[in-house]
N, C-alpha and C positions, 0 to 999 in steps of 0.2 A: 506494501500499499502504499503509496507516496505521501510526502508529508503535506503538501499541498492540499491532500485531502484528506490529512487528519487533520491539520489548522480548520480545513473549514467545516469537518462534522464536532468541532468542541465549539467554536465559531455558532452552526446552528444546536448545539445543545445548549450552551447559554442564554443564545437569544429567546429560544424558547420556554427556556425554565421559568427567563423574568416575564415573557410573558404569560403565559402559566401562572407566576401568580397574583400580578394584575388583573388578568381576565374572575381568581379567583375571588380578587378581591370585589371587583367589579357586578360580579357574581350575586352577592349579597344583593344588590338594590335590580337587577335584570337577570334573574335566574335562566331566561335563555341563553345566559354566556357562557356556561355550566359544558356547554357542547363543545364551545373554545377553549374550553381547560380541558376536554378530554382528545382534541385534535390536538393541542400541543404537548400531553403525556405522549400518543401515539408516534410523531415525529421526533422524540425522544427519544423513544422504544427502538421504531425507525434507524435513528442514528447510531445508538449501543452495537445493534445486532451490523451495521456494516462499519464501524469499529472493530464486531469480532470478528470480522471478515464473511460475514451472511447477505446474499447476494437479495435477499428477500425484505433487508430491511430496506433498499430502493425501492422497492414496490410498493412498501409501506409508506413511505412518506407520499412517491408520487400521488397514491390515496386519499391521506390525510388532504395532502396540498388539494387536492381537486376538491374535497368536500368544505374543507375551508374557504375555498374560494364559495362553493354553493351558497354556504351560510350568510358568509358574507354579502353574497346579493342580493338575499332574501330578508338579512339585515338590515338592507340599503345603505349597506357604505359604497365609499366610494369602488365603483367595476372596479378601472382602468386600475387602480395600483393595485387590488385584491387579486388579479387580473398578473399581475408582471408579478408579486411575490407569490404565487401560486405555478410562476409559469418558472422563476430563476433560481430560486433555492434547487429544483429538481434538474434542473438542467445544468446547471455550474456543477452537481453533485457527479454527476452521468459524464461531464466532458474530461471530470478529475479521475474518475474511476475508469472512462473509459480500457487503455489500454493495459488496465488490470483485471478487468471486466474475468477472465476465463479463472482468474486465482481465487474468485469470491466462490463460494462453495451454495 
């Protein structure tokens, strides 16, 4: 696994942990945000799987990003920003892991 991929996965882990905690705080006022907390946890789980060289982690992250995009659209968030965040994170992960794709189980 490349150093760039490891660094990016740690950034994903930290960013989603922070977002998850902030979503938990906001979910007290708006219970529908618990879905966002769950999606952040799923993305964190996917990143951990990728750090352990499990290819399924990539697909989990892609699925969670798609669900998060749908939630953001339903929640009337900025569609452009939601689309960018749903595409950019999995795309960067793919670009960083594509040369080592066969090494992932």
